DRENTORKOL-3810 file (N, C-alpha, C; in nm, 4 decimals):
REM DRENTORKOL-3810
@n.u->0.7022; n.v->-1.5682; n.w->0.8283; ca.u->0.5818; ca.v->-1.4870; ca.w->0.8181; c.u->0.5779; c.v->-1.3758; c.w->0.9230
@n.u->0.6134; n.v->-1.4021; n.w->1.0495; ca.u->0.6089; ca.v->-1.2921; ca.w->1.1470; c.u->0.7076; c.v->-1.1797; c.w->1.1154
@n.u->0.8207; n.v->-1.2103; n.w->1.0529; ca.u->0.9168; ca.v->-1.1058; ca.w->1.0175; c.u->0.8535; c.v->-1.0099; c.w->0.9166
@n.u->0.7852; n.v->-1.0657; n.w->0.8175; ca.u->0.7168; ca.v->-0.9843; ca.w->0.7177; c.u->0.6103; c.v->-0.8975; c.w->0.7833
@n.u->0.5366; n.v->-0.9548; n.w->0.8769; ca.u->0.4322; ca.v->-0.8808; ca.w->0.9470; c.u->0.4925; c.v->-0.7695; c.w->1.0331
@n.u->0.6036; n.v->-0.7961; n.w->1.0957; ca.u->0.6706; ca.v->-0.6942; ca.w->1.1774; c.u->0.7171; c.v->-0.5783; c.w->1.0895
@n.u->0.7728; n.v->-0.6097; n.w->0.9726; ca.u->0.8168; ca.v->-0.5050; ca.w->0.8800; c.u->0.6976; c.v->-0.4205; c.w->0.8359
@n.u->0.5855; n.v->-0.4838; n.w->0.8044; ca.u->0.4656; ca.v->-0.4096; ca.w->0.7647; c.u->0.4137; c.v->-0.3219; c.w->0.8784
@n.u->0.4172; n.v->-0.3726; n.w->0.9997; ca.u->0.3716; ca.v->-0.2943; ca.w->1.1150; c.u->0.4589; c.v->-0.1705; c.w->1.1322
@n.u->0.5894; n.v->-0.1884; n.w->1.1216; ca.u->0.6815; ca.v->-0.0740; ca.w->1.1373; c.u->0.6599; c.v->0.0279; c.w->1.0254
@n.u->0.6439; n.v->-0.0188; n.w->0.9023; ca.u->0.6198; ca.v->0.0730; ca.w->0.7907; c.u->0.4891; c.v->0.1496; c.w->0.8088
@n.u->0.3833; n.v->0.0797; n.w->0.8501; ca.u->0.2559; ca.v->0.1463; ca.w->0.8737; c.u->0.2667; c.v->0.2482; c.w->0.9855
@n.u->0.3387; n.v->0.2138; n.w->1.0903; ca.u->0.3550; ca.v->0.3067; ca.w->1.2022; c.u->0.4322; c.v->0.4313; c.w->1.1579
@n.u->0.5358; n.v->0.4127; n.w->1.0771; ca.u->0.6127; ca.v->0.5273; ca.w->1.0282; c.u->0.5283; c.v->0.6156; c.w->0.9361
@n.u->0.4508; n.v->0.5530; n.w->0.8487; ca.u->0.3616; ca.v->0.6308; ca.w->0.7622; c.u->0.2567; c.v->0.7051; c.w->0.8438
@n.u->0.2057; n.v->0.6402; n.w->0.9465; ca.u->0.1078; ca.v->0.7034; ca.w->1.0349; c.u->0.1679; c.v->0.8272; c.w->1.1012
@n.u->0.2899; n.v->0.8154; n.w->1.1509; ca.u->0.3572; ca.v->0.9294; ca.w->1.2133; c.u->0.3842; c.v->1.0407; c.w->1.1120
@n.u->0.4202; n.v->1.0040; n.w->0.9910; ca.u->0.4438; ca.v->1.1030; ca.w->0.8864; c.u->0.3169; c.v->1.1836; c.w->0.8576
@n.u->0.2054; n.v->1.1135; n.w->0.8365; ca.u->0.0813; ca.v->1.1838; ca.w->0.8061; c.u->0.0282; c.v->1.2604; c.w->0.9266
@n.u->0.0536; n.v->1.2117; n.w->1.0468; ca.u->0.0141; ca.v->1.2866; ca.w->1.1665; c.u->0.0945; c.v->1.4160; c.w->1.1777
@n.u->0.2229; n.v->1.4104; n.w->1.1456; ca.u->0.3040; ca.v->1.5325; ca.w->1.1497; c.u->0.2607; c.v->1.6299; c.w->1.0403
@n.u->0.2240; n.v->1.5787; n.w->0.9226; ca.u->0.1727; ca.v->1.6645; ca.w->0.8158; c.u->0.0432; c.v->1.7320; c.w->0.8597
@n.u->-0.0422; n.v->1.6571; n.w->0.9276; ca.u->-0.1672; ca.v->1.7136; ca.w->0.9785; c.u->-0.1387; c.v->1.8275; c.w->1.0741
@n.u->-0.0467; n.v->1.8052; n.w->1.1663; ca.u->-0.0125; ca.v->1.9063; ca.w->1.2655; c.u->0.0466; c.v->2.0311; c.w->1.2003
@n.u->0.1396; n.v->2.0099; n.w->1.1073; ca.u->0.2022; ca.v->2.1242; ca.w->1.0397; c.u->0.1011; c.v->2.2051; c.w->0.9595
@n.u->0.0124; n.v->2.1367; n.w->0.8894; ca.u->-0.0867; ca.v->2.2063; ca.w->0.8083; c.u->-0.1920; c.v->2.2766; c.w->0.8941
@n.u->-0.2229; n.v->2.2216; n.w->1.0092; ca.u->-0.3229; ca.v->2.2830; ca.w->1.0964; c.u->-0.2727; c.v->2.4147; c.w->1.1552
@n.u->-0.1419; n.v->2.4329; n.w->1.1647; ca.u->-0.0856; ca.v->2.5534; ca.w->1.2242; c.u->-0.0636; c.v->2.6679; c.w->1.1251
@n.u->-0.0831; n.v->2.6438; n.w->0.9956; ca.u->-0.0599; ca.v->2.7480; ca.w->0.8963; c.u->-0.1653; c.v->2.8588; c.w->0.9091
@n.u->-0.1258; n.v->2.9830; n.w->0.8852; ca.u->-0.2229; ca.v->3.0946; ca.w->0.8940; c.u->-0.3046; c.v->3.1078; c.w->0.7647
@n.u->-0.4174; n.v->3.0387; n.w->0.7583; ca.u->-0.5022; ca.v->3.0409; ca.w->0.6392; c.u->-0.5828; c.v->3.1699; c.w->0.6328
@n.u->-0.6183; n.v->3.2105; n.w->0.5107; ca.u->-0.7046; ca.v->3.3274; ca.w->0.4953; c.u->-0.8508; c.v->3.2858; c.w->0.5108
@n.u->-0.9425; n.v->3.3791; n.w->0.4876; ca.u->-1.0849; ca.v->3.3505; ca.w->0.5083; c.u->-1.1405; c.v->3.2478; c.w->0.4102
@n.u->-1.0698; n.v->3.2222; n.w->0.3008; ca.u->-1.1124; ca.v->3.1214; ca.w->0.2043; c.u->-1.0470; c.v->2.9854; c.w->0.2286
@n.u->-0.9658; n.v->2.9758; n.w->0.3323; ca.u->-0.9027; ca.v->2.8490; ca.w->0.3658; c.u->-0.7790; c.v->2.8184; c.w->0.2841
@n.u->-0.7103; n.v->2.9249; n.w->0.2409; ca.u->-0.5892; ca.v->2.9073; ca.w->0.1604; c.u->-0.4718; c.v->2.9766; c.w->0.2282
@n.u->-0.3538; n.v->2.9197; n.w->0.2044; ca.u->-0.2292; ca.v->2.9801; ca.w->0.2517; c.u->-0.1294; c.v->2.9754; c.w->0.1382
@n.u->-0.0715; n.v->3.0903; n.w->0.1046; ca.u->0.0281; ca.v->3.0981; ca.w->-0.0031; c.u->0.1638; c.v->3.1223; c.w->0.0596
@n.u->0.2585; n.v->3.0295; n.w->0.0355; ca.u->0.3918; ca.v->3.0415; ca.w->0.0961; c.u->0.4961; c.v->3.1012; c.w->0.0014
@n.u->0.4527; n.v->3.1524; n.w->-0.1114; ca.u->0.5451; ca.v->3.2105; ca.w->-0.2072; c.u->0.5606; c.v->3.1264; c.w->-0.3324
@n.u->0.5351; n.v->2.9957; n.w->-0.3198; ca.u->0.5455; ca.v->2.9058; ca.w->-0.4342; c.u->0.4196; c.v->2.8208; c.w->-0.4515
@n.u->0.3620; n.v->2.7791; n.w->-0.3411; ca.u->0.2502; ca.v->2.6842; ca.w->-0.3450; c.u->0.1341; c.v->2.7395; c.w->-0.2636
@n.u->0.0128; n.v->2.7145; n.w->-0.3108; ca.u->-0.1070; ca.v->2.7478; ca.w->-0.2339; c.u->-0.1486; c.v->2.6226; c.w->-0.1584
@n.u->-0.1521; n.v->2.6324; n.w->-0.0252; ca.u->-0.1943; ca.v->2.5209; ca.w->0.0599; c.u->-0.3402; c.v->2.5413; c.w->0.0966
@n.u->-0.4178; n.v->2.4339; n.w->0.0946; ca.u->-0.5592; ca.v->2.4412; ca.w->0.1290; c.u->-0.5830; c.v->2.3808; c.w->0.2672
@n.u->-0.6723; n.v->2.4439; n.w->0.3404; ca.u->-0.7002; ca.v->2.4022; ca.w->0.4781; c.u->-0.7607; c.v->2.2621; c.w->0.4842
@n.u->-0.8354; n.v->2.2214; n.w->0.3827; ca.u->-0.8995; ca.v->2.0896; ca.w->0.3819; c.u->-0.7997; c.v->1.9761; c.w->0.3774
@n.u->-0.6793; n.v->2.0020; n.w->0.3324; ca.u->-0.5776; ca.v->1.8960; ca.w->0.3237; c.u->-0.5447; c.v->1.8396; c.w->0.4607
@n.u->-0.5502; n.v->1.9225; n.w->0.5647; ca.u->-0.5197; ca.v->1.8747; ca.w->0.6996; c.u->-0.6185; c.v->1.7658; c.w->0.7422
@n.u->-0.7436; n.v->1.7815; n.w->0.7065; ca.u->-0.8441; ca.v->1.6794; ca.w->0.7386; c.u->-0.8193; c.v->1.5487; c.w->0.6657
@n.u->-0.7765; n.v->1.5582; n.w->0.5417; ca.u->-0.7462; ca.v->1.4379; ca.w->0.4639; c.u->-0.6254; c.v->1.3661; c.w->0.5236
@n.u->-0.5225; n.v->1.4430; n.w->0.5612; ca.u->-0.4056; ca.v->1.3820; ca.w->0.6238; c.u->-0.4411; c.v->1.3172; c.w->0.7574
@n.u->-0.5300; n.v->1.3800; n.w->0.8319; ca.u->-0.5736; ca.v->1.3223; ca.w->0.9596; c.u->-0.6488; c.v->1.1914; c.w->0.9370
@n.u->-0.7319; n.v->1.1874; n.w->0.8339; ca.u->-0.8054; ca.v->1.0650; ca.w->0.8017; c.u->-0.7098; c.v->0.9528; c.w->0.7617
@n.u->-0.6137; n.v->0.9841; n.w->0.6785; ca.u->-0.5151; ca.v->0.8835; ca.w->0.6372; c.u->-0.4363; c.v->0.8337; c.w->0.7576
@n.u->-0.3953; n.v->0.9245; n.w->0.8440; ca.u->-0.3202; ca.v->0.8867; ca.w->0.9631; c.u->-0.4028; c.v->0.7965; c.w->1.0548
@n.u->-0.5298; n.v->0.8283; n.w->1.0719; ca.u->-0.6177; ca.v->0.7468; ca.w->1.1562; c.u->-0.6364; c.v->0.6076; c.w->1.0979
@n.u->-0.6536; n.v->0.6000; n.w->0.9668; ca.u->-0.6702; ca.v->0.4691; ca.w->0.9029; c.u->-0.5432; c.v->0.3858; c.w->0.9153
@n.u->-0.4270; n.v->0.4481; n.w->0.8992; ca.u->-0.3013; ca.v->0.3753; ca.w->0.9143; c.u->-0.2804; c.v->0.3298; c.w->1.0581
@n.u->-0.3216; n.v->0.4120; n.w->1.1542; ca.u->-0.3110; ca.v->0.3730; ca.w->1.2946; c.u->-0.3994; c.v->0.2518; c.w->1.3232
@n.u->-0.5220; n.v->0.2531; n.w->1.2712; ca.u->-0.6117; ca.v->0.1395; ca.w->1.2908; c.u->-0.5543; c.v->0.0134; c.w->1.2278
@n.u->-0.5003; n.v->0.0262; n.w->1.1075; ca.u->-0.4402; ca.v->-0.0889; ca.w->1.0405; c.u->-0.3202; c.v->-0.1411; c.w->1.1182
@n.u->-0.2402; n.v->-0.0515; n.w->1.1717; ca.u->-0.1244; ca.v->-0.0913; ca.w->1.2520; c.u->-0.1684; c.v->-0.1668; c.w->1.3765
@n.u->-0.2725; n.v->-0.1185; n.w->1.4429; ca.u->-0.3226; ca.v->-0.1869; ca.w->1.5624; c.u->-0.3782; c.v->-0.3251; c.w->1.5305
@n.u->-0.4517; n.v->-0.3370; n.w->1.4208; ca.u->-0.5060; ca.v->-0.4671; ca.w->1.3810; c.u->-0.3926; c.v->-0.5642; c.w->1.3487
@n.u->-0.2932; n.v->-0.5173; n.w->1.2754; ca.u->-0.1810; ca.v->-0.6043; ca.w->1.2402; c.u->-0.1011; c.v->-0.6442; c.w->1.3639
@n.u->-0.0903; n.v->-0.5549; n.w->1.4607; ca.u->-0.0217; ca.v->-0.5884; ca.w->1.5854; c.u->-0.0982; c.v->-0.6952; c.w->1.6618
@n.u->-0.2309; n.v->-0.6839; n.w->1.6651; ca.u->-0.3125; ca.v->-0.7865; ca.w->1.7314; c.u->-0.2965; c.v->-0.9219; c.w->1.6631
@n.u->-0.2918; n.v->-0.9227; n.w->1.5306; ca.u->-0.2721; ca.v->-1.0470; ca.w->1.4563; c.u->-0.1360; c.v->-1.1071; c.w->1.4899
@n.u->-0.0347; n.v->-1.0240; n.w->1.4963; ca.u->0.0996; ca.v->-1.0725; ca.w->1.5297; c.u->0.1027; c.v->-1.1319; c.w->1.6703
@n.u->0.0413; n.v->-1.0647; n.w->1.7654; ca.u->0.0388; ca.v->-1.1160; ca.w->1.9033; c.u->-0.0339; c.v->-1.2496; c.w->1.9092
@n.u->-0.1452; n.v->-1.2627; n.w->1.8379; ca.u->-0.2184; ca.v->-1.3898; ca.w->1.8362; c.u->-0.1357; c.v->-1.5007; c.w->1.7720
@n.u->-0.0625; n.v->-1.4678; n.w->1.6655; ca.u->0.0234; ca.v->-1.5687; ca.w->1.6018; c.u->0.1318; c.v->-1.6157; c.w->1.6971
@n.u->0.1907; n.v->-1.5223; n.w->1.7692; ca.u->0.2967; ca.v->-1.5579; ca.w->1.8638; c.u->0.2406; c.v->-1.6435; c.w->1.9770
@n.u->0.1246; n.v->-1.6063; n.w->2.0298; ca.u->0.0623; ca.v->-1.6852; ca.w->2.1374; c.u->0.0233; c.v->-1.8239; c.w->2.0888
@n.u->-0.0246; n.v->-1.8323; n.w->1.9646; ca.u->-0.0635; ca.v->-1.9613; ca.w->1.9085; c.u->0.0586; c.v->-2.0519; c.w->1.8929
@n.u->0.1705; n.v->-1.9958; n.w->1.8458; ca.u->0.2922; ca.v->-2.0748; ca.w->1.8316; c.u->0.3435; c.v->-2.1228; c.w->1.9668
@n.u->0.3337; n.v->-2.0373; n.w->2.0699; ca.u->0.3783; ca.v->-2.0755; ca.w->2.2022; c.u->0.2913; c.v->-2.1877; c.w->2.2599
@n.u->0.1602; n.v->-2.1781; n.w->2.2385; ca.u->0.0714; ca.v->-2.2824; ca.w->2.2911; c.u->0.0872; c.v->-2.4132; c.w->2.2132
@n.u->0.1245; n.v->-2.4037; n.w->2.0858; ca.u->0.1451; ca.v->-2.5216; ca.w->2.0041; c.u->0.2716; c.v->-2.5980; c.w->2.0465
@n.u->0.3717; n.v->-2.5246; n.w->2.0911; ca.u->0.4987; ca.v->-2.5868; ca.w->2.1267; c.u->0.4923; c.v->-2.6584; c.w->2.2611
@n.u->0.3940; n.v->-2.6274; n.w->2.3438; ca.u->0.3861; ca.v->-2.6908; ca.w->2.4772; c.u->0.3149; c.v->-2.8204; c.w->2.4679
END
């Protein structure tokens, strides 16, 4: 069970970093007065950065909660063995 939890924690952390980098990249784009940026193929909207930030924050919170659960499981197993 802890191996599965560790894999989930790592995946959540990687997804969190991915969405945080997307937030950063989108926040730096030169948007026009309507909040749009056209790169030649796609129109990017300024509001997307906020959505990516929200997703990243939620994944970070989930990662922290899962890490706390893992630490408690490990401490419980150690106290059980003594």
